[in-house]
C-alpha positions in Angstrom: 0.0 0.0 0.0 1.0 3.6 -0.6 -0.1 6.8 1.2 -0.5 10.0 -0.8 -0.7 13.2 1.2 -1.3 16.6 -0.4 -0.9 19.7 1.9 -2.8 22.6 0.4 -3.3 26.1 1.7 -6.9 25.3 2.8 -7.1 21.5 3.2 -4.8 18.5 3.6 -5.9 15.5 1.7 -4.7 11.9 2.4 -5.3 8.7 0.5 -4.4 5.1 1.0 -4.0 3.1 -2.2 -3.7 -0.6 -2.5 -3.1 -2.7 -5.6 -5.8 -1.6 -8.0 -8.0 0.4 -5.6 -8.4 3.4 -3.4 -8.8 2.0 0.1 -9.2 5.2 2.2 -9.5 8.9 1.7 -9.8 11.8 4.2 -9.8 15.6 4.0 -8.8 17.8 7.0 -8.3 21.6 7.3 -4.8 22.9 6.9 -3.6 25.1 9.8 -0.3 26.6 8.8 0.3 27.7 12.4 -0.3 24.1 13.6 0.9 22.2 10.5 2.0 19.2 12.6 -1.5 18.7 14.0 -3.1 19.0 10.5 -0.8 16.3 9.0 -1.2 14.1 12.0 -4.9 14.3 11.9 -5.0 13.3 8.2 -2.6 10.4 8.7 -4.5 9.2 11.8 -7.8 9.1 9.8 -6.4 7.3 6.7 -4.5 4.5 8.6 -7.3 3.8 11.0 -7.6 0.0 11.2 -4.7 -0.6 8.9 -1.5 -2.5 9.6 1.1 0.2 8.9 3.7 -2.5 8.3 2.1 -3.1 4.9 2.6 0.5 3.8 5.5 0.6 1.3 6.0 4.4 1.1 4.5 7.8 1.6 4.5 10.4 -1.1 3.8 14.0 -0.3 2.9 17.1 -2.3 2.3 20.6 -1.1 1.2 24.0 -2.4 2.8 25.7 0.7 6.0 26.8 -1.2 4.1 27.7 -4.3 1.6 29.8 -2.4 4.5 31.5 -0.6 6.0 32.5 -3.9 2.7 33.6 -5.5 1.7 35.7 -2.5 5.2 37.1 -1.8 5.6 35.5 1.6 9.1 34.1 1.1 11.9 34.3 3.6 14.2 37.3 3.4 17.5 36.0 2.2 20.9 37.4 1.0 22.6 36.7 -2.3 26.3 36.8 -3.1 27.2 36.6 -6.8 30.7 36.4 -8.3 30.9 37.2 -12.0 33.4 36.5 -14.7 33.9 37.4 -18.3 30.8 38.9 -19.8 27.8 40.7 -18.3 27.9 42.3 -14.9 26.0 40.0 -12.5 24.3 43.1 -10.9 22.0 42.9 -14.0 20.4 39.8 -12.7 19.5 41.2 -9.3 16.7 39.1 -7.8 16.2 40.5 -4.2 17.0 43.5 -2.1 20.1 42.1 -0.3 21.9 41.1 -3.6 25.6 41.8 -3.9 28.2 41.3 -6.7 31.6 40.5 -5.3 35.1 40.2 -6.8 36.3 36.7 -7.7 36.1 34.9 -11.0 36.5 31.6 -12.8 36.7 31.3 -16.5 34.8 28.8 -18.8 37.6 26.2 -18.4 37.4 26.3 -14.6 40.6 28.4 -14.1 40.7 31.1 -11.4 41.2 34.4 -13.2 40.4 36.7 -10.2 41.0 36.1 -6.6 38.1 36.0 -4.1 37.6 39.2 -2.0 37.4 37.5 1.3 37.2 40.8 3.3 34.1 41.8 1.3 32.4 38.4 2.0 33.1 38.8 5.8 31.7 42.4 5.8 28.6 41.3 3.9 28.1 38.4 6.3 28.1 40.8 9.2 25.6 43.0 7.4 23.3 40.0 6.7 23.4 39.0 10.4 22.6 42.6 11.5 19.5 42.5 9.3 18.4 39.2 10.7 19.2 37.3 7.5 20.2 33.7 8.3 20.0 32.1 4.8 22.2 33.1 1.9 22.5 32.0 -1.8 26.0 32.0 -3.4 26.6 31.8 -7.1 29.7 32.0 -9.3 29.5 32.3 -13.1 31.4 29.2 -14.0 31.2 27.4 -10.6 29.9 24.3 -12.4 33.5 24.0 -13.9 35.2 24.9 -10.7 33.3 25.5 -7.4 36.3 26.7 -5.4 35.1 30.3 -4.9 31.5 29.2 -3.9 32.9 26.7 -1.4 35.2 29.3 0.1 32.4 31.8 0.4 30.2 29.2 2.1 32.9 28.4 4.6 33.3 32.1 5.5 29.5 32.6 5.9 29.0 29.6 8.1 32.0 30.5 10.2 30.5 34.0 10.7 27.1 32.5 11.8 25.0 32.3 8.7 22.8 29.2 9.3 22.2 27.9 5.8 24.0 28.5 2.5 22.8 27.4 -0.9 25.6 27.2 -3.6 24.9 27.4 -7.3 26.9 24.4 -8.3 25.0 22.0 -6.1 21.6 23.5 -6.9 22.1 23.0 -10.7 24.8 21.8 -13.0 23.5 24.0 -15.9 25.7 26.7 -17.3 22.9 29.3 -17.7 24.2 32.0 -15.2 21.1 34.2 -14.8 18.8 31.2 -14.3 21.3 29.6 -11.9 21.2 32.8 -9.8 17.4 32.8 -9.7 17.3 29.0 -9.0 19.6 29.4 -6.0 17.6 32.4 -4.8 14.4 30.5 -5.0 15.8 27.5 -3.1 17.1 29.8 -0.3 13.9 31.9 0.0 11.5 28.9 0.4 13.9 26.9 2.7 12.3 28.0 5.9 8.7 27.1 5.0 9.9 23.8 3.5 11.9 23.0 6.6 8.7 23.6 8.7 6.8 21.3 6.4 9.6 18.6 6.7 9.7 18.7 10.5 5.9 18.6 10.8 5.8 15.5 8.6 8.7 13.8 10.4 7.1 14.4 13.8 3.7 13.3 12.6 5.0 10.0 11.4 7.1 9.5 14.5 3.9 10.0 16.6 2.2 7.2 14.7 5.3 4.9 14.8 5.6 4.9 11.0 9.1 4.2 9.8 9.0 3.9 6.1 10.5 5.8 3.1 9.0 9.2 2.7 9.1 11.1 -0.7 8.0 14.4 -1.9 6.6 15.2 -5.3 8.9 17.5 -7.4 8.0 20.1 -10.0 8.7 17.6 -12.8 6.1 15.1 -11.6 8.6 12.8 -10.1 9.5 12.1 -6.5 12.6 12.4 -4.3 13.3 11.4 -0.7 12.0 14.0 1.8 15.4 14.3 3.5 17.2 15.0 0.2 14.6 17.7 -0.5 16.0 19.8 2.3 19.0 20.5 0.1 16.8 21.2 -2.9 13.6 22.9 -1.5 13.0 24.7 -4.7 12.2 21.4 -6.3 9.0 21.4 -4.1 7.8 24.7 -5.7 5.1 23.6 -8.1 4.8 20.3 -6.2 1.1 20.8 -5.7 0.4 21.8 -9.3 2.4 18.8 -10.5 0.2 16.5 -8.3 -2.8 18.0 -10.1 -1.3 17.0 -13.5 -0.3 13.5 -12.3 -3.8 13.0 -10.8 -5.5 14.2 -14.0 -3.6 11.8 -16.2 -5.6 8.9 -14.9 -8.8 10.4 -16.3 -7.5 12.2 -19.4 -8.3 11.2 -23.0 -5.5 9.6 -25.1 -7.2 11.0 -28.2 -7.4 14.8 -27.5 -5.6 17.6 -25.7 -6.8 18.4 -22.2 -6.8 21.5 -20.1 -6.3 20.7 -16.4 -7.7 23.2 -13.8 -7.0 22.6 -10.1 -9.0 25.1 -8.1 -7.7 25.3 -4.5 -8.3 27.7 -1.7 -5.6 30.2 -2.6 -4.6 29.5 -6.2 -5.8 27.9 -9.4 -3.2 25.8 -11.2 -3.5 25.5 -15.0 -1.7 22.8 -17.0 -2.1 21.1 -20.4 -2.0 17.4 -21.4 -1.2 16.5 -25.0 -3.1 13.2 -25.5 -2.4 12.4 -21.8 1.2 13.5 -21.9 2.0 16.5 -19.7 3.5 19.5 -21.3 7.0 20.2 -20.0 8.9 23.4 -19.2 12.2 22.3 -20.8 14.5 25.1 -19.5 12.9 25.5 -16.1 10.0 27.1 -14.3 9.4 30.9 -14.2 7.5 32.3 -11.3 6.9 36.0 -11.3 10.3 37.7 -12.2 12.3 34.6 -11.4 13.4 32.4 -14.3 14.9 29.2 -12.9 16.5 25.9 -14.0 14.1 23.8 -12.0 12.8 21.2 -14.5 9.0 21.2 -14.3 5.8 20.2 -15.8 4.3 23.3 -17.5 1.9 24.7 -14.9 0.8 28.2 -14.1 -0.5 29.3 -10.7 -2.8 32.3 -10.5 -4.0 33.9 -7.3 -7.6 32.8 -7.6 -9.2 30.2 -5.4 -12.2 29.3 -3.3 -11.0 31.4 -0.3 -9.8 34.4 -2.4 -11.0 37.8 -1.3 -14.0 39.0 -3.3 -14.4 42.8 -3.8 -16.3 45.2 -6.0 -14.2 47.8 -7.9 -15.8 50.3 -10.3 -19.0 48.2 -10.4 -17.1 45.0 -11.3 -16.5 41.9 -9.2 -12.8 41.3 -8.6 -11.5 38.0 -7.1 -8.1 37.6 -5.6 -5.2 37.5 -5.5 -5.3 38.2 -1.8 -6.5 35.5 0.6 -7.3 37.0 4.0 -8.4 33.8 5.8 -11.2 31.3 5.5 -14.6 32.0 3.9 -17.1 33.8 6.1 -19.1 30.5 6.2 -16.2 29.0 8.0 -15.5 31.9 10.4 -13.7 34.4 8.1 -14.2 38.1 8.0 -14.4 38.7 4.2 -16.5 37.3 1.4 -15.1 34.6 -0.9 -16.2 32.4 -3.8 -16.7 29.6 -1.2 -19.4 31.8 0.4 -21.0 32.1 -3.0 -21.0 28.3 -3.4 -22.7 27.9 0.0 -25.4 30.4 -0.8 -26.1 28.7 -4.2 -26.1 25.2 -2.8 -26.7 25.2 1.0 -27.9 21.6 1.1 -24.7 20.3 -0.5 -22.3 22.5 1.4 -20.8 22.7 4.8 -20.4 26.0 6.6 -22.7 28.5 8.1 -25.3 29.7 5.6 -26.2 32.9 7.4 -22.6 34.1 7.4 -22.2 33.2 3.7 -25.4 35.2 2.9 -24.0 38.1 4.9 -20.9 38.1 2.7 -22.7 37.8 -0.5 -25.1 40.5 0.8 -22.2 42.9 1.0 -21.3 42.2 -2.6 -24.9 42.4 -3.7 -25.3 45.8 -2.0 -22.3 47.2 -3.9 -23.8 45.8 -7.2 -27.4 46.7 -6.6 -28.7 43.0 -6.5 -29.7 40.3 -4.1 -27.3 38.1 -2.2 -28.2 35.1 -4.4 -27.7 37.1 -7.7 -24.4 38.4 -6.3 -23.3 34.8 -5.6 -24.1 33.8 -9.2 -22.2 36.8 -10.4 -19.2 35.8 -8.3 -19.2 32.3 -9.7 -19.6 33.5 -13.3 -16.7 35.9 -12.8 -14.6 33.2 -11.3 -15.2 30.8 -14.2 -14.6 33.5 -16.8 -11.4 34.7 -15.1 -10.0 31.2 -14.9 -10.7 30.6 -18.6 -9.0 33.9 -19.5 -5.9 32.8 -17.7 -6.2 29.3 -19.3 -6.4 30.8 -22.8 -3.2 32.8 -22.1 -1.4 29.6 -21.0 -2.4 27.8 -24.2 -1.3 30.9 -26.3 2.1 30.9 -24.5 2.6 27.2 -25.0 1.9 27.6 -28.7 4.3 30.5 -29.1 7.3 28.1 -29.1 8.0 24.4 -29.7 5.8 22.1 -27.6 7.7 19.8 -25.2 6.0 16.9 -23.5 7.6 14.4 -21.1 7.8 12.0 -24.1 9.0 14.2 -26.9 9.6 17.6 -28.5 6.8 18.3 -30.9 8.0 21.1 -33.2 5.2 22.7 -35.1 2.5 21.1 -33.0 -0.3 23.5 -31.8 -2.1 22.6 -28.5 -5.9 22.7 -29.0 -7.7 21.5 -25.8 -11.0 19.7 -26.4 -11.8 19.1 -22.7 -11.4 20.7 -19.3 -10.6 18.4 -16.4 -11.4 19.9 -13.0 -9.8 19.1 -9.7 -10.0 20.5 -6.2 -12.8 21.1 -3.7 -14.8 23.6 -5.8 -14.6 21.4 -8.9 -18.2 20.2 -9.0 -19.7 23.5 -8.0 -17.7 25.4 -10.6 -18.2 23.0 -13.5 -21.6 24.4 -14.6 -20.4 28.0 -14.6 -17.3 27.0 -16.7 -19.5 25.1 -19.1 -21.6 28.3 -19.7 -18.4 30.2 -20.7 -16.8 27.7 -23.1 -17.6 25.2 -25.9 -15.1 22.7 -24.4 -16.3 19.6 -22.6 -16.0 20.3 -18.8 -15.9 17.5 -16.3 -14.6 17.0 -12.8 -12.3 14.1 -12.6 -13.4 11.1 -10.4 -12.6 11.8 -6.8 -11.8 15.4 -7.7 -11.4 16.4 -4.1 -8.4 14.1 -3.5 -7.1 13.7 -7.0 -3.9 15.6 -6.1 -3.1 13.1 -3.3 -3.7 10.2 -5.7 -1.4 11.7 -8.3 1.4 12.2 -5.8 1.0 8.7 -4.5 1.4 7.1 -7.9 4.3 9.2 -9.2 7.7 7.6 -10.1 11.0 8.7 -8.7 12.9 10.9 -11.1 16.3 12.6 -11.1 18.9 14.1 -13.4 22.6 14.6 -13.7 24.8 17.0 -15.7 28.2 15.8 -16.6 31.2 17.9 -17.8 34.4 16.5 -19.1 37.6 18.2 -20.2 39.9 15.8 -22.0 42.9 18.2 -21.9 42.7 18.5 -18.2 41.7 14.9 -17.8 38.8 15.5 -15.4 35.1 14.5 -15.3 32.7 16.6 -13.1 29.1 16.1 -12.0 28.7 19.4 -10.0 25.3 18.8 -8.4 26.7 15.7 -6.7 30.2 17.2 -5.9 31.5 14.3 -8.0 34.9 14.4 -9.8 37.1 11.8 -11.5 40.1 11.7 -13.6 40.2 10.1 -17.1 42.5 9.9 -20.1 42.4 12.0 -23.3 40.7 9.2 -25.3 37.5 9.8 -23.4 34.6 10.4 -26.0 31.1 11.8 -26.0 29.8 8.2 -26.1 31.8 7.4 -23.0 30.4 10.5 -21.3 26.8 9.4 -22.1 27.5 6.0 -20.7 29.0 7.5 -17.5 26.0 9.7 -17.1 23.5 6.8 -17.6 25.3 4.6 -15.0 25.6 7.4 -12.5 21.9 8.3 -13.0 20.8 4.7 -12.5 22.7 4.5 -9.2 21.3 7.8 -8.1 17.7 6.7 -8.9 18.2 3.5 -6.9 19.6 5.4 -4.0 16.6 7.7 -4.2 14.3 4.8 -3.8 13.0 4.2 -7.3 10.5 1.3 -7.5 11.0 1.0 -11.3 13.6 -1.7 -12.1 14.6 -0.3 -15.4 13.7 3.4 -15.4 13.5 5.2 -18.8 16.6 7.3 -19.3 16.6 10.3 -21.6 19.8 12.1 -22.9 18.5 15.6 -23.2 21.8 17.3 -24.0 25.0 15.9 -25.6 27.6 18.2 -26.8 31.4 18.1 -27.6 33.6 21.0 -28.6 37.2 20.9 -29.8 39.7 23.0 -27.9 42.3 24.5 -30.1 45.7 26.1 -29.2 47.6 27.6 -32.1 46.8 25.3 -35.0 46.2 22.0 -33.2 43.4 20.4 -31.2 44.4 19.9 -27.6 41.3 18.2 -26.3 37.5 18.2 -26.1 35.1 20.0 -23.9 32.1 17.6 -23.3 28.7 18.3 -21.7 26.0 15.6 -21.2 22.7 16.0 -19.4 20.6 12.9 -18.6 17.3 12.4 -16.8 14.8 9.8 -15.8 11.4 10.5 -17.4 8.4 11.1 -15.0 5.4 8.9 -15.1 3.1 6.7 -12.9 4.5 3.6 -11.1 3.5 0.1 -12.1 1.2 -2.1 -10.1 -1.0 0.5 -8.5 -3.4 1.4 -11.4 -6.7 2.3 -9.7 -8.8 1.8 -12.9 -9.0 5.4 -14.2 -10.4 6.5 -11.0 -13.6 4.3 -11.3 -12.8 1.3 -9.1 
């Protein structure tokens, strides 16, 4: 059996899946101030009467880090960036406490400018005075030689900085601006991810559960929860990826599908091309930050069931703020959830009189009854979500379409159906149908589909290998791996090394797939010339394990 657990901003969903069937499901409120209690409550409910010794693993997904980024509630961090030949790193400033420092390595990994250790020490003191305890450190060519990043990390830790994220361990890609933003994102969500990690760990300890724990990554694959502490940015878009993986079970293999997961704080929008998720090949972009975090293509917008509803210039405006729960559940401001309670009091929980009070406020501003105001709120919500979805499709079609299976140059995504997930899915379906000609349907078990998607996801990972045959060295920077080799080393040798390393990494990460599908996504070799002769080759290979659903736990398209 497998437990899938999805921690959203409003609810925590937990499912227990056996071979071919969903055995248990439970939904409990998420209290961010008492996250431990929320997770423990969900686990307690789903394992009631179950021998926990038969549970093989637990897979978690969470929207907590995504919501933190979308709502601007990230930890205040510092960034130290060392440049090199080319553009000034100050052009890639990503936060207030961002500093470019002296110290450079060239594209071959040679130190061409010494590190300014005095400047690093002074900036460490400045960070500490401002209460900053987490810092990101990036050097332009640190993937070829991480010496400067490692020295900076040593100085910062010695000075009292509690956590340092270095660019060469965060990503082995050469893209300097994206590596800066990737490192920043990892640093800025570290605190909230650590709180999540500790809450999960303590909850399982309370229940005496000692089994492998995994977290869903942005690419729809899983990694061990302990490992995720060094890569918390991978958990950004974890919740949206769970939506996609959960929708795959119900998607058509004949047409393209639009996936809409409507949560309490955000709505996540994704696309399936004949059941294959569209991929963000370079890395996710969130707000102004363009990263190297490989991800399923998903867009989060600040619009959910608990979003603030206001009237501005005679128009209903929903989100992006969320000021607490719906009025029907004790909140102070009207939300779409209140509209749903007013329109369907028999099928809804919550206090009807409070929901009517909230919609009454909106109705007074619009000159209509509370019930008419509730309909207007739902119509606006449906239309706003569809407007965002159309923009996502347009963006995808503006460049070559990548899915987890292939690159589809010239293909144009044309969704024929909308798959709805999340608590408001059924209530929203009719209003969406009125706004579009596409077929709209909630997926089976729409309320816990994210937890199901997380539970069934495979373990994935990737490696980036660099080889310099003149220097006789192989590097895999994310793993701090280096090895010597002779000058006969070829591109084919490099691909084989990357494959073998990746297989070992997958097994160590707990992959349940005996022969995971490996994809070489980048394979390049350049001659290095001195004078009029070739002195060696510069080789770069990137390999990854494709995401997908594990074997043996098919729950029958959600119908069994």
